ZALUM-908062 format. One record per residue (C-alpha): residue number from 0; residue in three letters; x negated, y negated, z. Coordinates in nm, 2 decimals, padded with zeros to 4 digits. Layout:
! ZALUM-908062
  resi  resn       x       y       z
   NUM   ALA       X       Y       Z
...
This chain:
! ZALUM-908062
  resi  resn       x       y       z
     0   UNK  -01.17  -02.58   01.22
     1   UNK  -01.39  -02.31   01.09
     2   UNK  -01.69  -02.19   01.30
     3   UNK  -01.88  -02.23   00.99
     4   UNK  -01.94  -02.68   00.94
     5   UNK  -01.88  -02.79   00.62
     6   UNK  -02.22  -02.91   00.44
     7   UNK  -02.24  -03.17   00.19
     8   UNK  -02.53  -03.28  -00.02
     9   UNK  -02.64  -03.59  -00.17
    10   UNK  -02.96  -03.47  -00.44
    11   UNK  -03.08  -03.79  -00.60
    12   UNK  -03.37  -03.74  -00.84
    13   UNK  -03.63  -03.95  -00.75
    14   UNK  -03.70  -04.14  -01.07
    15   UNK  -03.63  -04.47  -01.01
    16   UNK  -03.43  -04.70  -00.74
    17   UNK  -03.11  -04.58  -00.57
    18   UNK  -02.80  -04.69  -00.81
    19   UNK  -02.52  -04.84  -00.63
    20   UNK  -02.31  -04.55  -00.76
    21   UNK  -02.55  -04.29  -00.61
    22   UNK  -02.51  -04.49  -00.29
    23   UNK  -02.15  -04.45  -00.28
    24   UNK  -02.16  -04.07  -00.36
    25   UNK  -02.37  -04.07  -00.04
    26   UNK  -02.15  -04.25   00.13
    27   UNK  -01.84  -04.02   00.07
    28   UNK  -02.06  -03.71   00.13
    29   UNK  -02.16  -03.86   00.48
    30   UNK  -01.81  -03.95   00.53
    31   UNK  -01.68  -03.62   00.48
    32   UNK  -01.92  -03.45   00.68
    33   UNK  -01.84  -03.68   00.99
    34   UNK  -01.48  -03.63   00.93
    35   UNK  -01.50  -03.27   00.92
    36   UNK  -01.76  -03.21   01.22
    37   UNK  -02.00  -03.05   00.94
    38   UNK  -02.34  -03.15   00.83
    39   UNK  -02.48  -03.41   00.58
    40   UNK  -02.79  -03.30   00.37
    41   UNK  -03.02  -03.48   00.15
    42   UNK  -03.21  -03.30  -00.11
    43   UNK  -03.47  -03.43  -00.37
    44   UNK  -03.45  -03.31  -00.70
    45   UNK  -03.78  -03.38  -00.85
    46   UNK  -03.82  -03.08  -01.12
    47   UNK  -03.86  -03.35  -01.42
    48   UNK  -04.25  -03.37  -01.34
    49   UNK  -04.26  -03.64  -01.58
    50   UNK  -04.04  -03.90  -01.43
    51   UNK  -04.07  -03.83  -01.06
    52   UNK  -04.27  -04.02  -00.82
    53   UNK  -04.34  -03.99  -00.45
    54   UNK  -04.30  -04.33  -00.41
    55   UNK  -03.91  -04.34  -00.59
    56   UNK  -03.85  -04.06  -00.32
    57   UNK  -03.96  -04.27  -00.03
    58   UNK  -03.77  -04.57  -00.18
    59   UNK  -03.46  -04.35  -00.18
    60   UNK  -03.49  -04.24   00.18
    61   UNK  -03.53  -04.59   00.27
    62   UNK  -03.24  -04.73   00.13
    63   UNK  -03.02  -04.41   00.29
    64   UNK  -03.14  -04.50   00.62
    65   UNK  -03.12  -04.87   00.57
    66   UNK  -02.74  -04.82   00.49
    67   UNK  -02.70  -04.61   00.79
    68   UNK  -02.66  -04.26   00.63
    69   UNK  -02.81  -04.06   00.88
    70   UNK  -02.89  -03.71   00.75
    71   UNK  -02.89  -03.39   00.93
    72   UNK  -03.09  -03.19   00.71
    73   UNK  -03.35  -03.30   00.46
    74   UNK  -03.67  -03.47   00.46
    75   UNK  -03.77  -03.61   00.76
    76   UNK  -03.81  -04.02   00.76
    77   UNK  -03.81  -04.27   00.99
    78   UNK  -03.66  -04.64   01.00
    79   UNK  -03.69  -04.89   01.27
    80   UNK  -03.72  -04.62   01.55
    81   UNK  -03.47  -04.39   01.41
    82   UNK  -03.55  -04.03   01.28
    83   UNK  -03.36  -03.88   00.99
    84   UNK  -03.36  -03.51   00.86
    85   UNK  -03.54  -03.20   00.97
    86   UNK  -03.53  -02.84   00.91
    87   UNK  -03.29  -02.71   01.19
    88   UNK  -03.09  -02.45   00.99
    89   UNK  -03.38  -02.31   00.83
    90   UNK  -03.28  -02.40   00.47
    91   UNK  -03.57  -02.60   00.38
    92   UNK  -03.79  -02.69   00.18
    93   UNK  -03.59  -02.98   00.06
    94   UNK  -03.78  -03.07  -00.26
    95   UNK  -03.69  -02.88  -00.55
    96   UNK  -04.07  -02.86  -00.66
    97   UNK  -04.15  -02.69  -00.35
    98   UNK  -03.87  -02.42  -00.45
    99   UNK  -03.98  -02.28  -00.75
   100   UNK  -04.00  -01.91  -00.63
   101   UNK  -03.67  -01.89  -00.56
   102   UNK  -03.55  -02.02  -00.90
   103   UNK  -03.75  -01.77  -01.04
   104   UNK  -03.64  -01.46  -00.87
   105   UNK  -03.31  -01.54  -00.95
   106   UNK  -03.39  -01.61  -01.32
   107   UNK  -03.55  -01.28  -01.31
   108   UNK  -03.23  -01.12  -01.20
   109   UNK  -03.02  -01.30  -01.46
   110   UNK  -03.31  -01.16  -01.73
   111   UNK  -03.25  -00.82  -01.60
   112   UNK  -02.92  -00.82  -01.63
   113   UNK  -02.88  -00.95  -01.98
   114   UNK  -02.68  -01.26  -01.86
   115   UNK  -03.03  -01.49  -01.94
   116   UNK  -03.30  -01.45  -02.21
   117   UNK  -03.60  -01.59  -02.35
   118   UNK  -03.59  -01.82  -02.67
   119   UNK  -03.91  -01.94  -02.85
   120   UNK  -03.80  -02.20  -03.08
   121   UNK  -04.03  -02.52  -03.04
   122   UNK  -03.87  -02.84  -02.93
   123   UNK  -03.90  -02.96  -03.29
   124   UNK  -03.71  -02.68  -03.43
   125   UNK  -03.42  -02.74  -03.20
   126   UNK  -03.46  -03.12  -03.26
   127   UNK  -03.39  -03.02  -03.66
   128   UNK  -03.11  -02.79  -03.58
   129   UNK  -02.94  -03.07  -03.39
   130   UNK  -02.96  -03.33  -03.66
   131   UNK  -02.83  -03.06  -03.91
   132   UNK  -02.53  -03.03  -03.68
   133   UNK  -02.52  -03.41  -03.67
   134   UNK  -02.53  -03.42  -04.04
   135   UNK  -02.25  -03.17  -04.07
   136   UNK  -02.02  -03.39  -03.83
   137   UNK  -02.05  -03.06  -03.59
   138   UNK  -02.16  -03.00  -03.22
   139   UNK  -02.43  -02.84  -03.19
   140   UNK  -02.49  -02.52  -03.05
   141   UNK  -02.76  -02.26  -03.01
   142   UNK  -02.73  -02.01  -03.27
   143   UNK  -02.86  -01.73  -03.05
   144   UNK  -03.15  -01.65  -03.28
   145   UNK  -03.32  -01.54  -03.00
   146   UNK  -03.11  -01.24  -02.92
   147   UNK  -03.21  -01.10  -03.24
   148   UNK  -03.54  -01.02  -03.15
   149   UNK  -03.53  -00.70  -02.95
   150   UNK  -03.56  -00.72  -02.59
   151   UNK  -03.92  -00.55  -02.55
   152   UNK  -04.07  -00.75  -02.83
   153   UNK  -03.92  -01.05  -02.63
   154   UNK  -04.07  -00.92  -02.31
   155   UNK  -04.43  -00.86  -02.48
   156   UNK  -04.43  -01.24  -02.61
   157   UNK  -04.33  -01.38  -02.28
   158   UNK  -04.59  -01.18  -02.10
   159   UNK  -04.88  -01.28  -02.36
   160   UNK  -04.77  -01.64  -02.24
   161   UNK  -04.62  -01.74  -02.57
   162   UNK  -04.45  -02.03  -02.49
   163   UNK  -04.07  -02.03  -02.44
   164   UNK  -03.73  -02.12  -02.26
   165   UNK  -03.51  -01.90  -02.06
   166   UNK  -03.14  -01.98  -02.18
   167   UNK  -02.85  -01.89  -01.98
   168   UNK  -02.59  -01.65  -02.22
   169   UNK  -02.25  -01.79  -02.17
   170   UNK  -01.97  -01.57  -02.14
   171   UNK  -01.71  -01.58  -02.41
   172   UNK  -01.42  -01.66  -02.19
   173   UNK  -01.25  -01.98  -02.08
   174   UNK  -01.38  -02.17  -01.76
   175   UNK  -01.12  -02.31  -01.52
   176   UNK  -01.26  -02.57  -01.26
   177   UNK  -01.05  -02.63  -00.94
   178   UNK  -01.11  -03.00  -00.86
   179   UNK  -00.96  -03.17  -00.56
   180   UNK  -00.91  -03.52  -00.72
   181   UNK  -00.84  -03.40  -01.06
   182   UNK  -00.68  -03.09  -01.05
   183   UNK  -00.75  -02.77  -01.29
   184   UNK  -01.03  -02.84  -01.57
   185   UNK  -01.02  -02.58  -01.86
   186   UNK  -01.32  -02.57  -02.07
   187   UNK  -01.32  -02.32  -02.38
   188   UNK  -01.57  -02.11  -02.48
   189   UNK  -01.65  -02.30  -02.80
   190   UNK  -01.72  -02.61  -02.62
   191   UNK  -02.05  -02.45  -02.45
   192   UNK  -02.36  -02.30  -02.57
   193   UNK  -02.66  -02.12  -02.40
   194   UNK  -02.80  -02.39  -02.22
   195   UNK  -03.14  -02.35  -02.11
   196   UNK  -03.19  -02.28  -01.73
   197   UNK  -03.59  -02.25  -01.73
   198   UNK  -03.82  -02.52  -01.95
   199   UNK  -04.10  -02.46  -02.14
   200   UNK  -04.31  -02.61  -01.83
   201   UNK  -04.19  -02.32  -01.61
   202   UNK  -03.95  -02.58  -01.40
   203   UNK  -03.58  -02.54  -01.40
   204   UNK  -03.36  -02.73  -01.52
   205   UNK  -03.08  -02.91  -01.31
   206   UNK  -02.81  -02.69  -01.37
   207   UNK  -03.02  -02.42  -01.25
   208   UNK  -03.19  -02.53  -00.99
   209   UNK  -02.85  -02.69  -00.82
   210   UNK  -02.66  -02.39  -00.82
   211   UNK  -02.95  -02.19  -00.64
   212   UNK  -02.98  -02.47  -00.38
   213   UNK  -02.61  -02.51  -00.34
   214   UNK  -02.58  -02.14  -00.24
   215   UNK  -02.88  -02.08  -00.06
   216   UNK  -02.86  -02.40   00.15
   217   UNK  -02.50  -02.34   00.22
   218   UNK  -02.33  -02.64   00.07
   219   UNK  -01.95  -02.61   00.11
   220   UNK  -01.81  -02.94  -00.08
   221   UNK  -01.97  -03.12  -00.37
   222   UNK  -01.90  -03.48  -00.39
   223   UNK  -01.98  -03.68  -00.70
   224   UNK  -01.93  -03.88  -00.99
   225   UNK  -01.70  -03.82  -01.28
   226   UNK  -02.00  -03.81  -01.49
   227   UNK  -02.08  -03.46  -01.40
   228   UNK  -01.77  -03.32  -01.44
   229   UNK  -01.90  -03.19  -01.79
   230   UNK  -02.17  -03.00  -01.60
   231   UNK  -01.96  -02.86  -01.32
   232   UNK  -01.82  -02.54  -01.59
   233   UNK  -02.19  -02.44  -01.65
   234   UNK  -02.27  -02.45  -01.26
   235   UNK  -01.95  -02.25  -01.22
   236   UNK  -02.05  -01.98  -01.48
   237   UNK  -02.40  -01.95  -01.32
   238   UNK  -02.22  -01.90  -00.98
   239   UNK  -02.01  -01.63  -01.10
   240   UNK  -02.32  -01.47  -01.27
   241   UNK  -02.54  -01.47  -00.98
   242   UNK  -02.27  -01.35  -00.76
   243   UNK  -02.25  -01.66  -00.55
   244   UNK  -01.95  -01.82  -00.41
   245   UNK  -01.80  -02.17  -00.59
   246   UNK  -01.80  -02.46  -00.34
   247   UNK  -01.52  -02.71  -00.36
   248   UNK  -01.56  -03.00  -00.61
   249   UNK  -01.45  -03.35  -00.58
   250   UNK  -01.53  -03.55  -00.88
   251   UNK  -01.53  -03.92  -00.81
   252   UNK  -01.40  -04.20  -01.05
   253   UNK  -01.68  -04.42  -01.23
   254   UNK  -01.77  -04.76  -01.10
   255   UNK  -01.78  -05.03  -01.38
   256   UNK  -01.86  -05.39  -01.39
   257   UNK  -01.69  -05.70  -01.44
   258   UNK  -01.72  -05.66  -01.83
   259   UNK  -01.54  -05.33  -01.81
   260   UNK  -01.88  -05.15  -01.90
   261   UNK  -02.06  -04.88  -01.66
   262   UNK  -02.30  -05.02  -01.38
   263   UNK  -02.65  -04.93  -01.52
   264   UNK  -03.01  -05.04  -01.53
   265   UNK  -02.92  -05.14  -01.87
   266   UNK  -02.67  -05.41  -01.76
   267   UNK  -02.98  -05.60  -01.65
   268   UNK  -03.18  -05.55  -01.96
   269   UNK  -02.88  -05.62  -02.14
   270   UNK  -02.83  -05.97  -01.95
   271   UNK  -03.18  -06.06  -01.98
   272   UNK  -03.17  -06.02  -02.34
   273   UNK  -02.88  -06.21  -02.40
   274   UNK  -03.01  -06.51  -02.17
   275   UNK  -03.32  -06.51  -02.39
   276   UNK  -03.09  -06.52  -02.68
   277   UNK  -02.86  -06.77  -02.59
   278   UNK  -03.15  -07.03  -02.49
   279   UNK  -03.35  -06.94  -02.79
   280   UNK  -03.66  -06.80  -02.60
   281   UNK  -03.91  -06.72  -02.85
   282   UNK  -04.19  -06.65  -02.71
   283   UNK  -04.31  -06.41  -02.42
   284   UNK  -04.24  -06.63  -02.10
   285   UNK  -04.49  -06.35  -01.96
   286   UNK  -04.76  -06.29  -02.21
   287   UNK  -05.00  -06.13  -01.98
   288   UNK  -04.72  -05.87  -01.86
   289   UNK  -04.56  -05.82  -02.19
   290   UNK  -04.73  -05.87  -02.53
   291   UNK  -04.53  -06.10  -02.78
   292   UNK  -04.45  -05.82  -03.02
   293   UNK  -04.30  -05.60  -02.76
   294   UNK  -04.09  -05.90  -02.64
   295   UNK  -03.95  -05.96  -03.00
   296   UNK  -03.91  -05.55  -03.06
   297   UNK  -03.72  -05.57  -02.73
   298   UNK  -03.48  -05.83  -02.81
   299   UNK  -03.39  -05.68  -03.11
   300   UNK  -03.34  -05.34  -02.97
   301   UNK  -03.04  -05.29  -02.73
   302   UNK  -03.14  -04.95  -02.65
   303   UNK  -03.50  -05.04  -02.54
   304   UNK  -03.55  -05.11  -02.13
   305   UNK  -03.85  -05.29  -01.97
   306   UNK  -04.00  -05.16  -01.65
   307   UNK  -03.86  -05.31  -01.33
   308   UNK  -04.14  -05.53  -01.24
   309   UNK  -04.19  -05.66  -01.60
   310   UNK  -03.83  -05.71  -01.64
   311   UNK  -03.81  -05.91  -01.28
   312   UNK  -04.10  -06.12  -01.36
   313   UNK  -03.94  -06.21  -01.70
   314   UNK  -03.62  -06.30  -01.52
   315   UNK  -03.79  -06.53  -01.27
   316   UNK  -04.00  -06.70  -01.60
   317   UNK  -03.69  -06.81  -01.76
   318   UNK  -03.49  -06.89  -01.42
   319   UNK  -03.24  -06.58  -01.45
   320   UNK  -03.07  -06.42  -01.20
   321   UNK  -03.01  -06.03  -01.29
   322   UNK  -02.72  -05.85  -01.18
   323   UNK  -02.79  -05.60  -00.91
   324   UNK  -02.73  -05.27  -00.97
   325   UNK  -02.97  -05.08  -00.68
   326   UNK  -02.96  -05.09  -00.32
   327   UNK  -03.28  -05.25  -00.34
   328   UNK  -03.12  -05.48  -00.58
   329   UNK  -02.84  -05.58  -00.33
   330   UNK  -03.10  -05.55   00.00
   331   UNK  -03.34  -05.80  -00.16
   332   UNK  -03.03  -06.04  -00.28
   333   UNK  -02.97  -06.07   00.09
   334   UNK  -02.64  -05.86   00.13
   335   UNK  -02.63  -05.66   00.44
   336   UNK  -02.58  -05.29   00.46
   337   UNK  -02.26  -05.27   00.68
   338   UNK  -02.11  -05.48   00.40
   339   UNK  -02.23  -05.29   00.11
   340   UNK  -02.08  -04.95   00.29
   341   UNK  -01.76  -05.11   00.34
   342   UNK  -01.71  -05.26   00.02
   343   UNK  -01.83  -04.93  -00.17
   344   UNK  -01.61  -04.72   00.03
   345   UNK  -01.32  -04.92  -00.13
   346   UNK  -01.42  -04.83  -00.49
   347   UNK  -01.24  -04.48  -00.53
   348   UNK  -01.13  -04.42  -00.16
   349   UNK  -00.78  -04.60  -00.05
   350   UNK  -00.79  -04.61   00.36
   351   UNK  -00.42  -04.66   00.37
   352   UNK  -00.26  -04.99   00.46
   353   UNK  -00.37  -05.33   00.42
   354   UNK  -00.70  -05.25   00.56
   355   UNK  -01.01  -05.36   00.35
   356   UNK  -01.26  -05.43   00.62
   357   UNK  -01.42  -05.17   00.83
   358   UNK  -01.73  -05.01   00.98
   359   UNK  -01.84  -04.70   00.93
   360   UNK  -01.68  -04.56   01.25
   361   UNK  -01.35  -04.65   01.09
   362   UNK  -01.45  -04.48   00.77
   363   UNK  -01.55  -04.15   00.92
   364   UNK  -01.26  -04.14   01.11
   365   UNK  -01.02  -04.18   00.83
   366   UNK  -01.20  -04.04   00.50
   367   UNK  -01.01  -03.75   00.32
   368   UNK  -01.09  -03.60  -00.01
   369   UNK  -00.69  -03.68  -00.11
   370   UNK  -00.72  -04.05  -00.03
   371   UNK  -01.02  -04.04  -00.35
   372   UNK  -00.84  -04.21  -00.67
   373   UNK  -00.86  -04.05  -01.04
   374   UNK  -00.90  -04.41  -01.20
   375   UNK  -01.22  -04.60  -01.24
   376   UNK  -01.31  -04.80  -01.00
   377   UNK  -01.44  -05.23  -01.07
   378   UNK  -01.72  -05.34  -00.90
   379   UNK  -01.60  -05.72  -00.83
   380   UNK  -01.95  -05.91  -00.74
   381   UNK  -01.75  -06.21  -00.63
   382   UNK  -01.55  -06.01  -00.39
   383   UNK  -01.86  -05.86  -00.24
   384   UNK  -02.03  -06.21  -00.17
   385   UNK  -01.73  -06.31  -00.03
   386   UNK  -01.73  -06.04   00.21
   387   UNK  -02.11  -06.08   00.29
   388   UNK  -02.04  -06.44   00.37
   389   UNK  -01.74  -06.37   00.59
   390   UNK  -01.95  -06.09   00.78
   391   UNK  -02.24  -06.34   00.82
   392   UNK  -02.02  -06.63   00.98
   393   UNK  -01.87  -06.39   01.23
   394   UNK  -02.20  -06.25   01.34
   395   UNK  -02.33  -06.30   01.69
   396   UNK  -02.59  -06.59   01.65
   397   UNK  -02.87  -06.37   01.80
   398   UNK  -02.78  -06.10   01.59
   399   UNK  -02.78  -06.34   01.26
   400   UNK  -03.12  -06.51   01.39
   401   UNK  -03.27  -06.16   01.40
   402   UNK  -03.18  -06.03   01.05
   403   UNK  -03.25  -06.36   00.89
   404   UNK  -03.61  -06.34   01.07
   405   UNK  -03.67  -05.97   00.98
   406   UNK  -03.55  -06.09   00.61
   407   UNK  -03.77  -06.32   00.60
   408   UNK  -04.10  -06.14   00.70
   409   UNK  -03.97  -05.89   00.42
   410   UNK  -03.87  -06.12   00.12
   411   UNK  -03.99  -06.47   00.19
   412   UNK  -04.36  -06.43   00.28
   413   UNK  -04.43  -06.82   00.31
   414   UNK  -04.17  -06.87   00.54
   415   UNK  -04.31  -06.58   00.71
   416   UNK  -04.68  -06.74   00.74
   417   UNK  -04.54  -07.05   00.87
   418   UNK  -04.37  -06.90   01.14
   419   UNK  -04.64  -06.73   01.24
   420   UNK  -04.91  -07.03   01.22
   421   UNK  -04.94  -07.19   01.56
   422   UNK  -05.05  -07.55   01.39
   423   UNK  -04.69  -07.54   01.23
   424   UNK  -04.39  -07.75   01.34
   425   UNK  -04.16  -07.44   01.35
   426   UNK  -04.24  -07.11   01.54
   427   UNK  -04.10  -06.78   01.62
   428   UNK  -03.92  -06.93   01.90
   429   UNK  -03.72  -07.16   01.67
   430   UNK  -03.55  -06.89   01.53
   431   UNK  -03.24  -06.95   01.71
   432   UNK  -03.20  -07.31   01.58
   433   UNK  -03.34  -07.23   01.25
   434   UNK  -03.06  -06.95   01.21
   435   UNK  -02.82  -07.16   01.39
   436   UNK  -02.83  -07.46   01.08
   437   UNK  -02.74  -07.23   00.80
   438   UNK  -02.56  -06.96   00.90
   439   UNK  -02.18  -07.14   00.86
   440   UNK  -02.23  -07.18   00.54
   441   UNK  -02.45  -06.90   00.42
   442   UNK  -02.30  -06.64   00.20
   443   UNK  -02.64  -06.39   00.17
   444   UNK  -02.96  -06.42   00.34
   445   UNK  -03.13  -06.54   00.04
   446   UNK  -02.88  -06.82   00.02
   447   UNK  -02.98  -06.90   00.40
   448   UNK  -03.33  -06.87   00.33
   449   UNK  -03.28  -07.12  -00.01
   450   UNK  -03.13  -07.34   00.21
   451   UNK  -03.40  -07.36   00.46
   452   UNK  -03.66  -07.39   00.20
   453   UNK  -03.71  -07.77   00.23
   454   UNK  -03.82  -07.72   00.61
   455   UNK  -04.10  -07.50   00.53
   456   UNK  -04.30  -07.72   00.32
   457   UNK  -04.48  -08.00   00.44
   458   UNK  -04.38  -08.38   00.34
   459   UNK  -04.67  -08.39   00.08
   460   UNK  -04.54  -08.08  -00.09
   461   UNK  -04.18  -08.19  -00.14
   462   UNK  -04.06  -08.12  -00.52
   463   UNK  -03.80  -08.36  -00.61
   464   UNK  -03.53  -08.28  -00.85
   465   UNK  -03.51  -08.53  -01.11
   466   UNK  -03.14  -08.53  -01.15
   467   UNK  -03.10  -08.58  -00.78
   468   UNK  -03.37  -08.87  -00.80
   469   UNK  -03.20  -09.06  -01.09
   470   UNK  -02.83  -09.00  -00.91
   471   UNK  -02.91  -09.10  -00.56
   472   UNK  -03.21  -09.33  -00.58
   473   UNK  -03.28  -09.48  -00.92
   474   UNK  -02.93  -09.56  -01.01
   475   UNK  -02.81  -09.90  -01.00
   476   UNK  -03.16  -10.05  -01.00
   477   UNK  -03.28  -09.84  -00.75
   478   UNK  -03.04  -09.89  -00.47
   479   UNK  -03.06  -09.59  -00.32
   480   UNK  -03.44  -09.66  -00.28
   481   UNK  -03.33  -09.97  -00.09
   482   UNK  -03.10  -09.80   00.14
   483   UNK  -03.40  -09.57   00.22
   484   UNK  -03.64  -09.85   00.30
   485   UNK  -03.37  -10.00   00.50
   486   UNK  -03.30  -09.65   00.71
   487   UNK  -03.68  -09.63   00.76
   488   UNK  -03.66  -09.96   00.98
   489   UNK  -03.39  -09.81   01.20
   490   UNK  -03.54  -09.48   01.21
   491   UNK  -03.89  -09.59   01.31
   492   UNK  -03.72  -09.78   01.57
   493   UNK  -03.56  -09.46   01.73
   494   UNK  -03.86  -09.28   01.70
   495   UNK  -04.03  -09.55   01.89
   496   UNK  -03.80  -09.52   02.17
   497   UNK  -03.80  -09.10   02.14
   498   UNK  -03.43  -09.14   02.05
   499   UNK  -03.47  -09.01   01.66
   500   UNK  -03.23  -08.69   01.71
   501   UNK  -02.97  -08.56   01.48
   502   UNK  -02.69  -08.72   01.70
   503   UNK  -02.90  -09.06   01.68
   504   UNK  -02.97  -09.06   01.34
   505   UNK  -02.61  -08.94   01.20
   506   UNK  -02.47  -09.26   01.39
   507   UNK  -02.78  -09.45   01.30
   508   UNK  -02.61  -09.39   00.92
   509   UNK  -02.26  -09.44   00.99
   510   UNK  -02.35  -09.80   01.14
   511   UNK  -02.52  -09.89   00.85
   512   UNK  -02.23  -09.77   00.60
   513   UNK  -02.04  -09.98   00.80
   514   UNK  -02.23  -10.30   00.84
   515   UNK  -02.28  -10.29   00.46
   516   UNK  -01.91  -10.18   00.40
   517   UNK  -02.05  -09.87   00.14
   518   UNK  -01.93  -09.50   00.15
   519   UNK  -02.13  -09.28   00.40
   520   UNK  -02.22  -09.05   00.11
   521   UNK  -02.42  -09.33  -00.05
   522   UNK  -02.65  -09.36   00.25
   523   UNK  -02.65  -09.01   00.37
   524   UNK  -02.75  -08.87  -00.01
   525   UNK  -03.08  -09.11  -00.07
   526   UNK  -03.17  -08.98   00.29
   527   UNK  -03.09  -08.63   00.18
   528   UNK  -03.32  -08.63  -00.14
   529   UNK  -03.59  -08.81   00.04
   530   UNK  -03.59  -08.54   00.32
   531   UNK  -03.54  -08.22   00.12
   532   UNK  -03.60  -08.28  -00.27
   533   UNK  -03.24  -08.24  -00.34
   534   UNK  -02.85  -08.29  -00.25
   535   UNK  -02.81  -07.97  -00.14
   536   UNK  -02.94  -07.93   00.25
   537   UNK  -02.75  -07.84   00.55
   538   UNK  -02.55  -08.14   00.77
   539   UNK  -02.75  -08.43   00.83
   540   UNK  -02.74  -08.39   01.18
   541   UNK  -02.92  -08.04   01.17
   542   UNK  -03.15  -08.13   00.89
   543   UNK  -03.28  -08.43   01.09
   544   UNK  -03.31  -08.19   01.42
   545   UNK  -03.45  -07.91   01.24
   546   UNK  -03.77  -08.14   01.04
   547   UNK  -03.80  -08.37   01.40
   548   UNK  -03.91  -08.71   01.39
   549   UNK  -04.24  -08.74   01.27
   550   UNK  -04.18  -08.51   00.96
   551   UNK  -03.87  -08.73   00.88
   552   UNK  -04.06  -09.04   00.88
   553   UNK  -04.35  -08.89   00.70
   554   UNK  -04.08  -08.77   00.44
   555   UNK  -03.90  -09.10   00.42
   556   UNK  -04.25  -09.28   00.36
   557   UNK  -04.36  -09.05   00.08
   558   UNK  -04.08  -09.09  -00.12
   559   UNK  -04.07  -09.48  -00.10
   560   UNK  -04.47  -09.44  -00.19
   561   UNK  -04.37  -09.23  -00.48
   562   UNK  -04.15  -09.46  -00.59
   563   UNK  -04.39  -09.75  -00.56
   564   UNK  -04.63  -09.58  -00.74
   565   UNK  -04.39  -09.52  -01.04
   566   UNK  -04.31  -09.86  -01.05
   567   UNK  -04.66  -09.98  -01.06
   568   UNK  -04.72  -09.72  -01.33
   569   UNK  -04.45  -09.89  -01.53
   570   UNK  -04.53  -10.26  -01.49
């Protein structure tokens, strides 16, 4: 192994949440660094001043830390008592906005050598030239009009403060890129033009800053998605012009959803737009957040995207589950980080054999660039949920209880408040039995919480599902209510002797069914609706034990009181 360690980097732009495809790139960079004894670095590419935000930067760091992708070099961050990042090698800072002097020095070198030049066209002039090229059905290429201006005059205009960009003068020769995954890629000169390396606002473009940073930070291997392949020839030309070395490139396959489209934020908008059209939602469901005219325009224009919080509010209002595309989406949907990293590792990488489920240590020990595939990967959400459900089922009870409690605190505020309320029947000390009730049947942590929702309300606040009531209580002239009244008498007797437990209650249900010669389900379901408001809940034994005798009786009585009140109104 070389005395100089391999260095990989993940360099997100802090303009939103961490996309699941970006997470896979970070994972592969991490795995290669760990496999080769190298270093994994995080760098924030925040030169898009208008779109970058500190909240996004912090969110991305949180997502990476939550996934377990500990970075050696980069912004310092801490999560759950563990620290990430630092500048041990002294190659920081790790935010491009703090490295402008380095970029300007390199740009001036290119300008002095004639490899770059100032151009003064306005954005409107460039847009018009592009439109004209489209009209002629040609690819737009900058016509080097600025080079017709004498060099000394260009220098004077720059010194006078005239708005301008700096363009790289593309060589006239073809460029070849050696890629570990795709082989040799050849780009002919007519496919490229003199691209901008510093914008009118004085900030470098992505293409330039990334090249300077990779050199000065010692990056040896660049692993990224195939969507960046089009940029690589530009980067190689800049490396050559600046006298830099060229890192090894490995471009990974794209990730598509189950419909064969690229996973992106637009997928979420598309799902919401289609839902609203199919359900005939004509009025904005959140007029205080999304005005009617804006709602109408969004429905008509597939290119329009709503802000993330507005889209989520709309989806909640119409009862739509949005497809997850970012790490934050998956975390809030109740997926576990170990499952996410296991699953996305299989999107474009083959561990060999029939192995599908593994941990991070296994990935680091087996990861080799030669096992990255060329074909696009399919993100199978059904398979991911199956992975997650299997992982939950196999977790140690105490571990699951701890994860579930932390998730409640983060995502189910009502549960959190109740567990901290000493007057409520359930508390922090009950998490073991609370978790045990739902662990065997839960696919996600959200699934677990939804299955438990009945236990975190009071009897007076239960909401009854109309279909469940009609089918299990009102049907056959209210036969279910009759069952409930009979069970109430038996349960009251059990409670009076202190014996209304889950086991005793279950036995009482069986005895009643045998006496009346009816199916157990026709006994259990009316009780389940009375206790939980629906037909979906944990097993009856667990439900009875979780609620406790007093709450069970209170709920049965309330259900019968509502029936009596309804009958009275009807008469």
